[in-house]
N, C-alpha and C positions, 0 to 999 in steps of 0.2 A: 912585593907590586902589589896593587888594587885589581881584584877583579871586577867585571859590573853583574856579570851571572852571581856569583859570591854575595855581593853585596845584597842584591834582590832577594833572594833565596834567604838571608838572614834579616830581612827588612820583614818578608811574609813571616818566618817562624814569630819575628818579635810581635809582629800585629794578632798573630792567631793566638798567642798566648798573653795578649793585652801588656806586652812591656813596650806596646808603643801606644801614644794615645789612640785613645777610641773616643770618637767627639760625641758618641750615642752613647757616654755613658749614663746609667742610669741616675747615679749617685750625683755627679759632677757635671755643671754645666757649663760648657767651653763658653765665654763671652769674647775673647780675641786673642790671635794668638799668633806667634810666631818662630818663625823657624831659621834656624843657622848650621851651616854646614862647616867642618873642619876636618883635615888629615893631617898625619903624621906621613915619615916614609912608608911604613907598613900599616899603618891604620887608620880607621875612619870613626867619625863623628857626627850627629845629628844632635840639635836641640832644640826641644820646643819650650818655647818660654809662653804660659797663658795667662790670660787674667781667666781666675773662673768663679762661680759663686758654687758655694760648695755647705749647702746647708748641716749638713749633718757635724758641720767644722766648724768655721769661725766667720762664714759667709762670704764676703768676696776676699779673695785670696790670689796672689800669684804663683802660679807652679812650674819649675822646672822639671823636665822629662829627657834624661839625654837616652841614645838608641845607639849603638853601633858596637865593633871590636873594640872600643877605644875607653868605654866607660869606666868609672871609679867608682866601684861598688854594683850594686844591682842595676839592671837595666829598666827604663820607665819608671814606674810610680814608686815613693819611698818619702816618707816622714818627715827626713831632713830637709825635703824639696820644696815646702811648703813656704812661702815669705806673705806677712801683712804691711804691705804700702799703705792700704786706708782702712779708715774705722769708722762705719754709718752707725749712731745711735738712733734707734728708733724708742719712740713712745709705748705705752703698752699695748695699744691697737695694732702697731706694726705697718702701720699705714702713713703715719709721721711722722718727719727724720724732726729729730733733736740737732744733729749737729753731724758734718763730713768733714774729715780730713783725710787728706792724701800725703802720706813722708811729712808731715807736721805742718801742711799747708791747709788752713782752714778754707772750703768750698761752700758758695752759699745754696742751698739746695734750689731755690727760688729758679738760678740759672739754669736749671737742667730738663731738658725736655724729657721729662720719664712719661712713657706712653704704655700703660701693661695691656697687655692680651691675655689673661687669665684662661683664657682656653686653650693656649698653648703652654704657659707655662704658671701654676696659682702664686707664687710667692714675689711679694712687691720687691724685698732685695734684690731678687734676680733685674726688676727693671730699672731699678736705682741704677745698680751695676752697669747694665748697656749703656745707661744714659754717661754715665761718667765715664764708660770707654770710651763713647766718641770724641769727648772734648780730652779726655788726660791720659791715653793708654800708654804715652811713654813711662810716666810716673806710675803706672798701675802693674806694668810688667815686670818682672823681677829684673833689677838692675843689672850694670857689668860688672859693677862690686861682687855682687850674690852669684852671677853667674858663672864667674871667674873662676871660684873653687871645684867647678863640675867638666872644667879644660885641662886636660895631664899637659904637664910640657912638654914640647915640642911638638906642641898641635898647633896649627896656626889655619885662621879664618881665610874661607873661599868664598861665602854666600850668605847672604840673609834676606828672606822673603817673608812678608807678609800673607800672600795669597798662594794658594797652590789647591790642585785635586787630591782631598786626602781620601785613604783607604776607608771602605765599608767591607761588612762582612760580605756583600758579594762581590768587590772590588778589590784585591788583596793591593798591598803598592805595588808590584811587579807588573800590573795590569791597570793601575791609574797613568795618567800623560806625566806627573809631576816626578816620582819616585824612579824610570828609567833617566831621566834626563838630569837627576839628582846624582844617579850613579856613574853616568859620564862627565859628570863636572869633578865628583870624585876619584875616578880612573886618572884623568888627565890635567888634578888639578890644574884645570881651568874655568872660571866660573862666565867666561864666555858664551860656553855652550850651554847655558840656561837659556830659554825663552818662557817667558811668561803666559800661563795657559789660559785657554780663550773662556772656560767654563770654570773656574774656581768653587770651592765650597766651603771656606773656612770662615764665612760669616755664619752667625751662631742661628741664622735664622733658617740655615741648610737642615738644623739638626731637630727641631722643634717642630710638632709636641714629639715626643718620645713613647 
């Protein structure tokens, strides 16, 4: 049996130990995210599926971060949870795009609304990623086949959301609007208990500048 207080306590501990996504991460910019909720008879699992700009890695990536008692392996970030759905090639000055492909499909750069604001994020690649995600989010997120390996046998899907009230260092998961509701969904195995939050903060603009 699942218990709400136990779920929230686990989430608070995961966030405090950086095993749950921190959208204010100084090394990774979260461009767009999705959260899916699963449970089995006596365990639970949250999967954070995000489009990220990772300048120290391969630039535009998809990243999956699982949290919960049903996680396969370690919670949160791990190196086998990055995927490369897209490739952006720049010329030497890194502000002229040579080509863009997403899952093998060519994207025409002139069709993107790229609007850099270097006062809040100094890398042109980030702004290209934002413009791509506005039109191509589904193909930039980790695919269902890529995500499926992180869902153990016996778990069933309850809820998927694209907007929520994400925790900060001043507001842990248990004190948000979102995660007590998600705990209710998990305990009752009832997605109808979810209500959209009035002030979601998952859009990238809530987390810049850092």
